[in-house]
VEXDREN-2710 file (C-alpha; in Angstrom, 1 decimal):
% VEXDREN-2710
k/r/px/py/pz
1/UNK/115.2/45.2/55.7
2/UNK/118.9/46.6/54.9
3/UNK/119.7/50.0/55.8
4/UNK/120.4/51.2/52.1
5/UNK/116.7/50.8/51.5
6/UNK/115.9/54.2/53.1
7/UNK/115.7/57.5/51.9
8/UNK/118.9/59.8/52.9
9/UNK/117.4/63.0/51.4
10/UNK/114.5/64.5/51.3
11/UNK/111.8/63.8/48.4
12/UNK/111.2/66.4/45.6
13/UNK/107.8/67.1/47.0
14/UNK/105.8/70.4/47.8
15/UNK/103.5/68.8/49.7
16/UNK/104.0/67.5/53.7
17/UNK/106.6/65.1/54.1
18/UNK/104.9/61.5/54.9
19/UNK/106.6/60.6/58.0
20/UNK/105.6/63.9/59.6
21/UNK/102.3/62.6/61.2
22/UNK/104.4/59.4/62.9
23/UNK/107.0/62.2/64.8
24/UNK/104.3/64.2/65.6
25/UNK/102.1/61.1/67.5
26/UNK/105.0/60.0/68.8
27/UNK/105.7/63.4/70.4
28/UNK/102.4/63.8/72.0
29/UNK/102.4/60.1/73.2
30/UNK/106.0/60.6/74.7
31/UNK/105.3/63.9/76.3
32/UNK/102.7/62.7/78.1
33/UNK/104.5/59.9/79.4
34/UNK/107.0/62.0/80.1
35/UNK/105.3/64.9/82.4
36/UNK/102.7/62.5/83.8
37/UNK/105.1/60.6/85.4
38/UNK/107.1/63.6/86.6
39/UNK/103.9/65.2/88.0
40/UNK/103.1/62.7/90.8
41/UNK/107.1/61.9/91.4
42/UNK/107.1/64.5/94.5
43/UNK/103.8/63.3/96.1
44/UNK/104.6/59.8/95.7
45/UNK/108.3/60.3/97.1
46/UNK/106.5/61.7/100.5
47/UNK/103.4/59.7/100.7
48/UNK/103.6/56.5/99.0
49/UNK/107.2/54.9/98.3
50/UNK/107.8/53.9/102.4
51/UNK/104.7/52.0/102.2
52/UNK/105.6/49.8/98.8
53/UNK/107.2/47.2/101.0
54/UNK/105.0/46.9/103.8
55/UNK/104.3/49.5/106.9
56/UNK/107.3/51.9/107.8
57/UNK/107.5/54.8/109.9
58/UNK/110.4/56.8/108.2
59/UNK/109.2/58.3/105.0
60/UNK/110.9/60.8/102.9
61/UNK/110.5/64.3/103.8
62/UNK/109.6/67.4/101.6
63/UNK/113.0/68.4/101.2
64/UNK/114.5/64.9/100.5
65/UNK/112.2/64.6/97.4
66/UNK/112.8/68.1/96.6
67/UNK/116.0/67.3/96.2
68/UNK/115.9/64.2/94.5
69/UNK/113.3/65.5/91.8
70/UNK/115.5/68.0/90.8
71/UNK/118.4/65.8/90.6
72/UNK/116.3/63.5/88.4
73/UNK/115.4/66.6/85.9
74/UNK/119.2/67.5/86.1
75/UNK/120.1/64.0/84.8
76/UNK/117.1/64.3/81.7
77/UNK/118.9/67.3/80.8
78/UNK/122.5/66.6/80.7
79/UNK/122.2/63.3/78.8
80/UNK/121.3/65.4/75.3
81/UNK/124.8/65.5/74.8
82/UNK/124.8/61.6/74.6
83/UNK/122.2/61.4/72.2
84/UNK/123.9/64.1/70.2
85/UNK/127.0/62.4/69.9
86/UNK/125.3/59.0/69.1
87/UNK/122.6/60.4/66.7
88/UNK/125.7/62.9/65.0
89/UNK/128.7/60.7/65.2
90/UNK/127.9/57.0/65.3
91/UNK/124.1/55.8/65.1
92/UNK/122.1/58.4/63.0
93/UNK/119.0/59.8/64.6
94/UNK/116.5/57.2/63.7
95/UNK/118.3/54.7/65.3
96/UNK/119.2/56.6/68.2
97/UNK/115.5/57.5/69.1
98/UNK/114.4/54.0/68.6
99/UNK/117.2/52.7/71.0
100/UNK/116.8/55.3/73.9
101/UNK/113.3/55.0/73.5
102/UNK/113.4/51.6/74.6
103/UNK/115.8/52.4/77.2
104/UNK/113.0/54.9/78.3
105/UNK/110.5/52.1/78.0
106/UNK/112.7/50.0/80.0
107/UNK/112.8/52.8/83.0
108/UNK/108.9/53.3/82.9
109/UNK/108.5/49.4/83.6
110/UNK/111.2/49.5/86.4
111/UNK/108.4/52.1/88.1
112/UNK/105.7/50.0/87.4
113/UNK/107.7/47.0/89.4
114/UNK/107.8/49.1/92.4
115/UNK/106.2/47.3/95.3
116/UNK/106.1/44.1/93.4
117/UNK/109.4/42.4/93.5
118/UNK/112.2/43.1/96.1
119/UNK/113.3/47.1/97.3
120/UNK/110.7/49.6/95.6
121/UNK/113.8/52.3/96.4
122/UNK/115.6/50.0/94.2
123/UNK/113.4/50.1/91.3
124/UNK/112.5/53.6/91.5
125/UNK/116.4/55.0/91.3
126/UNK/116.9/52.5/88.3
127/UNK/113.8/53.9/86.8
128/UNK/114.4/57.3/86.6
129/UNK/118.0/56.6/85.8
130/UNK/116.9/54.9/82.9
131/UNK/114.1/57.5/82.0
132/UNK/116.8/60.1/82.2
133/UNK/118.8/58.4/79.7
134/UNK/116.0/57.9/77.2
135/UNK/114.0/61.2/77.7
136/UNK/117.0/63.0/77.6
137/UNK/118.8/61.5/75.1
138/UNK/116.4/61.9/72.4
139/UNK/115.9/65.3/73.2
140/UNK/118.3/66.6/70.6
141/UNK/117.4/64.1/67.7
142/UNK/113.4/64.3/67.3
143/UNK/113.4/68.0/66.6
144/UNK/116.4/68.0/64.4
145/UNK/114.6/64.7/62.6
146/UNK/111.8/66.8/62.2
147/UNK/114.1/69.2/59.8
148/UNK/115.6/66.5/58.2
149/UNK/112.3/65.3/56.5
150/UNK/112.0/68.6/54.1
151/UNK/113.6/70.2/51.0
152/UNK/114.1/72.9/49.0
153/UNK/110.1/73.0/47.7
154/UNK/108.3/72.2/51.0
155/UNK/110.6/74.0/53.0
156/UNK/107.8/77.0/53.6
157/UNK/106.3/74.5/55.6
158/UNK/108.9/73.7/58.4
159/UNK/107.3/76.8/60.7
160/UNK/103.8/75.2/60.3
161/UNK/105.4/71.6/61.4
162/UNK/106.9/73.4/64.4
163/UNK/104.0/74.8/65.4
164/UNK/102.3/71.4/65.6
165/UNK/104.9/69.8/67.1
166/UNK/105.0/72.5/70.0
167/UNK/101.2/72.1/70.2
168/UNK/101.5/68.4/70.4
169/UNK/104.0/68.7/73.1
170/UNK/101.5/70.8/75.1
171/UNK/98.6/68.7/74.2
172/UNK/100.4/65.6/76.0
173/UNK/101.5/66.9/78.8
174/UNK/98.4/68.8/80.0
175/UNK/96.5/66.0/79.2
176/UNK/99.0/63.5/81.5
177/UNK/99.2/66.4/84.4
178/UNK/95.2/66.1/84.2
179/UNK/95.3/62.4/84.6
180/UNK/97.9/60.5/86.5
181/UNK/97.4/62.4/89.8
182/UNK/93.9/61.4/89.7
183/UNK/95.3/57.9/89.0
184/UNK/97.9/57.8/91.9
185/UNK/95.1/59.0/94.1
186/UNK/92.3/56.8/93.6
187/UNK/94.2/53.4/91.4
188/UNK/97.5/53.6/93.2
189/UNK/101.4/54.0/91.8
190/UNK/101.2/51.3/89.8
191/UNK/98.6/53.0/87.4
192/UNK/100.1/56.0/87.9
193/UNK/103.3/55.0/86.2
194/UNK/101.7/52.3/84.0
195/UNK/99.7/54.3/81.9
196/UNK/102.7/56.7/80.8
197/UNK/104.6/53.5/80.4
198/UNK/101.9/52.3/78.0
199/UNK/101.8/55.5/76.3
200/UNK/105.6/55.4/75.9
201/UNK/105.4/52.2/74.5
202/UNK/102.8/53.2/72.1
203/UNK/105.1/56.7/71.4
204/UNK/107.7/54.0/70.1
205/UNK/105.5/51.7/68.1
206/UNK/104.1/54.6/66.2
207/UNK/107.5/55.9/65.4
208/UNK/108.7/52.9/64.6
209/UNK/105.7/52.2/61.9
210/UNK/107.1/55.2/59.9
211/UNK/110.8/53.8/59.1
212/UNK/110.1/53.5/55.6
213/UNK/108.4/56.9/55.1
214/UNK/111.2/59.0/56.8
215/UNK/114.6/60.6/55.7
216/UNK/117.2/58.7/57.2
217/UNK/119.9/61.0/56.9
218/UNK/123.4/59.1/58.0
219/UNK/125.9/60.1/60.7
220/UNK/129.0/61.9/59.8
221/UNK/131.2/59.8/61.7
222/UNK/133.0/60.3/64.8
223/UNK/135.8/62.4/63.1
224/UNK/133.7/64.9/61.2
225/UNK/131.8/65.5/64.3
226/UNK/134.5/66.1/66.6
227/UNK/136.3/68.2/64.3
228/UNK/133.3/70.5/64.3
229/UNK/132.6/70.6/67.8
230/UNK/136.3/71.3/68.7
231/UNK/136.8/73.6/65.7
232/UNK/136.7/77.4/65.9
233/UNK/133.2/78.0/67.9
234/UNK/134.7/78.3/71.4
235/UNK/135.1/81.9/71.2
236/UNK/131.0/81.8/70.9
237/UNK/131.1/79.3/73.5
238/UNK/132.5/82.0/75.7
239/UNK/130.0/84.9/75.0
240/UNK/126.9/82.6/75.5
241/UNK/128.3/81.1/78.6
242/UNK/126.9/84.0/80.9
243/UNK/123.5/83.8/79.4
244/UNK/123.4/80.1/80.0
245/UNK/124.0/80.7/83.7
246/UNK/121.4/83.6/84.3
247/UNK/119.0/81.0/82.2
248/UNK/120.2/78.5/84.7
249/UNK/119.1/80.5/87.5
250/UNK/115.8/80.6/85.6
251/UNK/114.9/77.2/85.5
252/UNK/116.1/76.8/88.9
253/UNK/112.7/78.5/89.9
254/UNK/110.8/77.3/87.5
255/UNK/111.2/73.8/87.7
256/UNK/109.8/73.7/91.6
257/UNK/106.1/73.7/89.8
258/UNK/106.6/70.1/90.0
259/UNK/108.3/69.8/93.8
260/UNK/107.6/73.0/95.8
261/UNK/104.6/74.3/94.5
262/UNK/102.9/70.5/95.1
263/UNK/103.8/70.8/98.6
264/UNK/102.8/74.7/98.9
265/UNK/99.1/73.7/97.2
266/UNK/98.5/70.7/99.8
267/UNK/97.9/73.4/102.7
268/UNK/95.7/75.3/100.0
269/UNK/91.8/75.8/99.5
270/UNK/91.8/73.8/96.3
271/UNK/88.6/74.5/95.3
272/UNK/88.7/76.9/92.1
273/UNK/85.8/77.6/89.6
274/UNK/83.6/74.8/91.2
275/UNK/86.3/72.2/90.9
276/UNK/88.4/70.5/93.1
277/UNK/91.7/70.1/92.1
278/UNK/94.6/67.1/93.2
279/UNK/97.8/69.7/93.9
280/UNK/99.5/67.6/91.3
281/UNK/97.4/68.9/88.7
282/UNK/98.3/72.7/88.8
283/UNK/101.0/72.1/86.7
284/UNK/98.9/71.6/83.9
285/UNK/97.7/75.1/83.6
286/UNK/101.2/76.2/82.6
287/UNK/100.4/74.1/79.2
288/UNK/97.1/76.6/78.9
289/UNK/98.7/79.7/79.6
290/UNK/101.5/78.7/77.3
291/UNK/99.2/78.3/74.5
292/UNK/97.4/81.3/74.9
293/UNK/100.4/83.9/75.6
294/UNK/102.9/83.1/72.9
295/UNK/100.4/85.0/70.4
296/UNK/99.5/87.8/72.5
297/UNK/103.1/88.4/73.0
298/UNK/103.9/87.5/69.4
299/UNK/101.2/89.5/67.8
300/UNK/100.0/92.4/70.9
301/UNK/102.7/92.9/73.4
302/UNK/106.2/92.8/71.5
303/UNK/104.6/95.5/68.3
304/UNK/103.0/97.8/71.1
305/UNK/106.5/98.0/73.2
306/UNK/108.1/98.1/70.0
307/UNK/106.6/101.8/69.2
308/UNK/108.4/103.2/72.4
309/UNK/111.4/101.0/72.8
310/UNK/113.1/98.7/70.4
311/UNK/112.5/95.3/71.8
312/UNK/115.2/92.9/71.5
313/UNK/116.1/89.4/72.4
314/UNK/118.3/90.4/75.6
315/UNK/115.9/92.8/76.6
316/UNK/113.0/90.2/76.7
317/UNK/115.3/87.6/78.7
318/UNK/116.1/90.9/81.2
319/UNK/112.2/91.5/81.6
320/UNK/111.4/87.7/81.7
321/UNK/114.2/87.5/84.8
322/UNK/112.7/90.2/87.1
323/UNK/109.0/88.9/85.7
324/UNK/110.5/85.8/87.4
325/UNK/111.6/87.4/90.8
326/UNK/107.9/89.0/90.8
327/UNK/106.3/85.5/90.4
328/UNK/108.3/83.8/93.4
329/UNK/107.7/86.8/95.2
330/UNK/103.8/86.4/95.2
331/UNK/104.6/83.0/96.1
332/UNK/106.5/83.8/99.0
333/UNK/103.7/86.0/100.5
334/UNK/101.0/83.3/100.0
335/UNK/103.4/80.5/101.7
336/UNK/103.7/83.5/104.5
337/UNK/99.8/83.0/104.6
338/UNK/100.1/79.4/104.8
339/UNK/102.8/80.1/107.7
340/UNK/100.4/81.5/109.7
341/UNK/97.7/79.5/109.9
342/UNK/95.5/80.5/106.7
343/UNK/94.4/78.7/103.4
344/UNK/94.4/80.8/100.3
345/UNK/92.3/79.6/97.9
346/UNK/94.6/78.2/95.0
347/UNK/93.4/80.9/92.8
348/UNK/96.4/82.6/94.0
349/UNK/99.0/79.8/92.9
350/UNK/97.4/79.7/89.8
351/UNK/98.0/83.4/89.2
352/UNK/101.9/82.6/90.3
353/UNK/101.9/79.9/86.8
354/UNK/100.2/82.5/85.3
355/UNK/103.3/84.3/86.0
356/UNK/105.7/81.8/85.5
357/UNK/104.5/80.9/82.1
358/UNK/104.6/84.7/80.9
359/UNK/108.2/84.4/82.2
360/UNK/109.3/81.3/80.4
361/UNK/107.6/83.1/76.8
362/UNK/110.1/85.7/77.3
363/UNK/113.2/83.8/78.5
364/UNK/113.1/80.1/77.5
365/UNK/111.5/80.3/74.1
366/UNK/113.6/83.7/73.2
367/UNK/117.0/82.5/74.6
368/UNK/116.4/79.2/73.1
369/UNK/116.1/81.2/69.2
370/UNK/119.2/83.7/70.8
371/UNK/121.6/81.2/71.2
372/UNK/120.8/79.4/68.1
373/UNK/121.3/82.3/66.5
374/UNK/124.9/83.2/68.1
375/UNK/126.0/79.8/67.4
376/UNK/128.3/79.0/64.6
377/UNK/126.8/76.8/61.1
378/UNK/128.8/73.6/62.6
379/UNK/128.3/74.0/66.4
380/UNK/124.3/74.5/66.3
381/UNK/123.2/71.5/67.7
382/UNK/126.4/71.3/70.6
383/UNK/125.3/74.7/71.5
384/UNK/121.6/73.4/72.0
385/UNK/122.8/70.4/74.2
386/UNK/124.7/73.5/76.1
387/UNK/121.5/75.4/76.4
388/UNK/120.0/72.0/78.0
389/UNK/122.8/71.9/80.0
390/UNK/121.4/75.5/81.9
391/UNK/118.2/73.6/82.5
392/UNK/120.5/70.9/84.5
393/UNK/122.7/73.7/86.1
394/UNK/119.3/75.2/87.7
395/UNK/117.8/71.5/88.7
396/UNK/121.3/70.7/90.2
397/UNK/121.3/74.2/92.0
398/UNK/118.0/73.5/93.4
399/UNK/118.8/69.9/94.6
400/UNK/122.1/71.2/96.5
401/UNK/120.2/74.1/98.2
402/UNK/117.8/71.1/99.5
403/UNK/120.2/68.7/100.7
404/UNK/122.1/71.4/102.5
405/UNK/119.4/72.3/104.4
406/UNK/118.1/69.0/105.6
407/UNK/118.7/68.2/109.2
408/UNK/119.1/64.4/109.4
409/UNK/117.1/62.1/112.1
410/UNK/118.9/61.0/114.9
411/UNK/116.5/58.1/115.2
412/UNK/116.7/57.1/111.3
413/UNK/120.6/57.0/111.1
414/UNK/120.9/55.4/114.5
415/UNK/119.0/52.6/113.2
416/UNK/121.1/52.4/110.1
417/UNK/124.1/52.3/111.8
418/UNK/123.0/49.3/114.0
419/UNK/121.6/47.5/111.3
420/UNK/124.9/47.7/109.4
421/UNK/126.6/46.7/113.1
422/UNK/124.0/43.7/113.1
423/UNK/121.8/42.7/110.6
424/UNK/119.5/40.2/112.7
425/UNK/118.1/42.9/115.2
426/UNK/115.8/43.1/112.1
427/UNK/114.0/40.6/112.9
428/UNK/113.0/42.0/116.6
429/UNK/109.7/43.3/117.2
430/UNK/111.0/46.5/119.3
431/UNK/115.1/47.7/119.7
432/UNK/116.3/50.5/121.9
433/UNK/119.0/52.9/120.7
434/UNK/121.7/54.7/122.5
435/UNK/120.6/58.5/122.3
436/UNK/123.2/61.4/122.2
437/UNK/125.5/60.3/124.9
438/UNK/125.8/56.9/123.3
439/UNK/124.8/54.9/126.4
440/UNK/122.4/52.6/126.9
441/UNK/120.3/52.5/129.5
442/UNK/119.8/56.2/130.0
443/UNK/117.3/58.8/129.7
444/UNK/118.1/60.1/126.1
445/UNK/117.8/56.7/124.6
446/UNK/115.3/55.9/121.6
447/UNK/112.9/53.2/121.1
448/UNK/111.7/51.4/117.9
449/UNK/109.2/49.5/117.2
450/UNK/109.7/47.1/114.0
451/UNK/107.6/45.3/111.6
452/UNK/108.7/42.8/108.6
453/UNK/112.0/44.7/109.4
454/UNK/110.6/48.4/109.0
455/UNK/110.3/50.9/111.8
456/UNK/106.7/51.3/112.4
457/UNK/107.1/53.1/115.8
458/UNK/109.4/55.7/117.3
459/UNK/109.5/56.6/121.0
460/UNK/111.3/59.5/121.9
461/UNK/113.5/60.8/125.4
462/UNK/110.6/63.4/127.3
463/UNK/107.8/62.1/125.1
464/UNK/105.5/62.5/128.3
465/UNK/106.3/66.2/128.6
466/UNK/105.3/66.7/125.0
467/UNK/102.1/64.7/125.1
468/UNK/101.4/67.4/128.2
469/UNK/101.9/70.4/125.9
470/UNK/100.1/68.5/123.3
471/UNK/97.2/68.4/125.4
472/UNK/97.2/71.8/126.1
473/UNK/97.2/72.5/122.4
474/UNK/93.8/70.0/121.8
475/UNK/92.3/72.0/124.4
476/UNK/92.5/75.4/122.5
477/UNK/91.4/73.6/119.5
478/UNK/88.4/72.7/121.4
479/UNK/87.7/75.9/122.5
480/UNK/88.3/77.6/119.3
481/UNK/88.0/75.3/116.7
482/UNK/91.3/76.1/115.1
483/UNK/95.2/76.2/116.0
484/UNK/96.0/78.9/118.4
485/UNK/98.5/81.2/117.4
486/UNK/102.0/81.0/118.1
487/UNK/102.6/83.8/120.2
488/UNK/99.7/83.0/122.7
489/UNK/100.6/79.1/123.3
490/UNK/104.2/79.8/123.6
491/UNK/103.3/81.9/126.2
492/UNK/101.1/79.3/128.2
493/UNK/104.1/76.6/127.0
494/UNK/106.9/79.0/128.9
495/UNK/106.8/76.8/132.2
496/UNK/107.3/73.3/130.6
497/UNK/110.8/72.1/129.8
498/UNK/111.6/68.8/128.6
499/UNK/114.0/66.6/130.8
500/UNK/116.9/68.9/129.9
501/UNK/115.4/72.0/130.9
502/UNK/115.0/73.4/127.3
503/UNK/111.9/75.5/126.8
504/UNK/109.1/73.3/124.5
505/UNK/108.3/75.2/121.5
506/UNK/105.0/75.7/119.3
507/UNK/105.2/76.3/115.9
508/UNK/102.2/76.9/113.5
509/UNK/102.9/75.2/110.0
510/UNK/99.8/75.7/108.2
511/UNK/96.0/75.7/109.0
512/UNK/96.1/72.0/109.7
513/UNK/98.9/71.3/111.5
514/UNK/101.4/72.4/114.3
515/UNK/104.8/71.3/116.0
516/UNK/105.9/71.4/119.5
517/UNK/109.4/71.0/120.1
518/UNK/112.8/71.3/122.2
519/UNK/116.4/71.3/121.3
520/UNK/116.7/68.3/122.7
521/UNK/119.8/66.7/124.6
522/UNK/122.6/68.7/122.6
523/UNK/120.6/72.0/123.8
524/UNK/120.6/73.4/119.9
525/UNK/117.8/73.9/117.8
526/UNK/117.9/72.7/113.8
527/UNK/120.1/69.8/114.8
528/UNK/119.2/65.6/114.5
529/UNK/118.6/66.1/117.8
530/UNK/115.8/68.0/118.4
531/UNK/112.5/66.3/119.8
532/UNK/109.3/66.8/119.3
533/UNK/105.7/66.0/117.9
534/UNK/103.5/67.4/114.5
535/UNK/100.1/67.9/115.5
536/UNK/97.3/67.4/112.9
537/UNK/93.8/68.2/112.6
538/UNK/91.9/65.5/110.5
539/UNK/90.7/66.2/107.0
540/UNK/87.4/67.3/106.4
541/UNK/85.0/64.3/105.9
542/UNK/84.7/64.0/101.8
543/UNK/81.2/64.8/100.5
544/UNK/80.1/61.8/98.5
545/UNK/79.7/62.8/95.2
546/UNK/76.8/61.6/93.2
547/UNK/76.1/61.1/89.5
548/UNK/78.3/59.5/86.9
549/UNK/81.9/60.6/88.1
550/UNK/81.0/58.8/91.3
551/UNK/81.6/55.7/89.6
552/UNK/84.8/56.6/88.0
553/UNK/86.8/55.6/91.4
554/UNK/86.5/53.5/94.5
555/UNK/84.6/55.4/97.7
556/UNK/88.2/55.6/99.5
557/UNK/91.6/56.6/98.0
558/UNK/94.5/54.2/97.2
559/UNK/96.5/55.1/100.4
560/UNK/93.5/54.6/102.7
561/UNK/93.0/51.0/101.2
562/UNK/96.8/50.1/101.0
563/UNK/97.4/51.0/104.8
564/UNK/94.1/48.8/106.0
565/UNK/95.4/46.2/103.6
566/UNK/99.1/46.4/105.6
567/UNK/97.2/46.4/108.7
568/UNK/98.2/50.1/109.6
569/UNK/95.5/52.3/111.1
570/UNK/96.0/56.3/111.1
571/UNK/97.9/57.0/114.6
572/UNK/95.3/58.5/117.0
573/UNK/96.1/60.6/119.8
574/UNK/97.0/59.5/122.8
575/UNK/93.4/61.3/124.7
576/UNK/91.8/57.8/123.3
577/UNK/88.8/58.3/120.5
578/UNK/87.2/62.2/121.1
579/UNK/90.8/63.3/120.3
580/UNK/91.4/66.3/117.9
581/UNK/94.6/65.8/116.6
582/UNK/96.6/63.1/115.5
583/UNK/100.1/63.1/117.1
584/UNK/103.8/61.9/115.3
585/UNK/106.7/61.9/117.3
586/UNK/109.9/63.0/115.1
587/UNK/113.4/63.4/116.3
588/UNK/115.6/65.4/113.8
589/UNK/114.7/65.3/110.1
590/UNK/113.1/69.3/109.9
591/UNK/114.6/71.5/107.6
592/UNK/116.9/74.7/108.1
593/UNK/115.2/76.5/105.7
594/UNK/111.6/76.7/106.4
595/UNK/108.0/78.2/105.0
596/UNK/108.3/81.3/103.4
597/UNK/111.8/81.8/103.8
598/UNK/112.6/79.2/101.6
599/UNK/110.6/81.2/98.8
600/UNK/112.1/83.9/99.6
601/UNK/115.8/82.7/99.4
602/UNK/114.8/81.8/95.7
603/UNK/113.1/85.4/95.0
604/UNK/116.3/87.1/96.2
605/UNK/118.1/84.9/94.4
606/UNK/116.3/85.3/90.9
607/UNK/116.6/89.2/91.7
608/UNK/120.2/89.3/91.8
609/UNK/120.3/87.5/88.9
610/UNK/118.2/89.9/86.8
611/UNK/120.4/92.7/88.1
612/UNK/123.8/91.0/87.3
613/UNK/122.1/90.2/83.5
614/UNK/121.6/94.0/82.8
615/UNK/125.1/94.6/82.1
616/UNK/125.6/91.7/79.9
617/UNK/122.8/92.6/77.9
618/UNK/124.0/96.3/77.6
619/UNK/127.7/95.1/76.3
620/UNK/127.3/91.8/74.6
621/UNK/127.8/92.6/71.0
622/UNK/125.8/90.1/68.9
623/UNK/126.7/88.2/65.9
624/UNK/124.0/86.1/63.7
625/UNK/124.8/82.7/62.0
626/UNK/122.1/81.1/59.7
627/UNK/122.2/78.3/57.5
628/UNK/122.8/79.2/53.7
END
């Protein structure tokens, strides 16, 4: 149907515009698809990705996965500029949303292709790039498209619709963050990424079906659009730029609920109120807390505070920044317990998420509204994109920190370099690589076992020394029923050294795993030449569930079944069938900022940011711009 057949201005209605149901349905399904995919992304990268194309030894570390997740999130919040330009200058909002929704669907399809066609890492990166463009690109368009549907007679209904809009976002997010981790565990990545993809396709279809009911406000044209953006509003941008930087640090901490908080939850007791949670499912609590806290803050807390202290937007933001710092301080304490071998209940992390959400209500929602009111009339869409860019900046900071603290693996680096030099070695069953001295047939050589071109086993120099240390750790576990404390084991290992004379060190990682390591041939700790073993206690045997819930999934998780299909057997300790600990050797690949020190670093950054915000809030002179 020709474009001219669409209505370009609101109808003279007093009731609800006819296209609203399509927009709300589209938003619920789209948010389900995005948050469902994002909920399982970090776990997938670490535990699943390297096994999608066959058996492999070199998986992604928690630190590298955190970097990748936050690079993706930063892209999601930078692409709104593309969507805004397409919508306002060229295509209009409806056509932009449809076009980028199809890109969005293609991204989900790429994720579903992992393990089926070609290298899975390539499909993953392609899929995430397309989803970032699609999801981010429609962000500035959808909410503005809602406002376009209203005229003078029914404008009083806008607030009601936006409440339903916000509720649909949280409903979709809550449902997906409960379902997709469950799908990943029991039915695998294709279902976990496929179901959100189907929901995105449904979202696109629902939106397309409303095309004749929508108001299609035409694009302004590039000349008008860029004339408004680069007009007289740069003074407002300069005034708000510091606010965006403060908010960026808030998002740097908040968005780690999709990365570091998941990895922390893996080491906690996941039974809460009689329910056994999955680590990725805990993100869903944020949606529940948001819907609970918004009316409490608006109807109770702010009026109560207002009786004794003027509650301005900047003061709300300041309190929220300090509250965010306090929440991460609690997360740091939790990680300290884990580092000491404890297994705290997941209720502690739920408390942290509650504090994070309270900070979100005071910072995110208030800052977005404040930025809108402080923006000149002709620049409000552009300023909203700048606000979203602050989310991207926070995620880029997290990605940068995690990139900097990674310690590469000498074995992995040398293997990649050797393959680039001689691709034929991929056909071998085993290869030997020169170690630190760069020479073959010396004591620091590294051995690799290959299958189908993937590294399946690693042999490190001085491995027998680490076996002796592991035997001692295992003896203590047999006596005490748990991993020994660091001081006790390190005293017992003080005379055991590697072949270069370095003392072998014992470190507890959590209640189920520990690390024995040495400085390796370069005699410096925290380099790619560090050598050692990760020792892990077996997971407690799962109690077989009975009743109707037992029929909802297979007897064993998908990952176990997949490893069996690949001919992989969980690595057993060298001591035989009666061994208590699995042993996995490593060469580098660690992190410079371990355990609680990582959380304390971000806590300090947040509290310094909150302190720096105080003078900005005091000296800022607000000027409100509202539409006529």
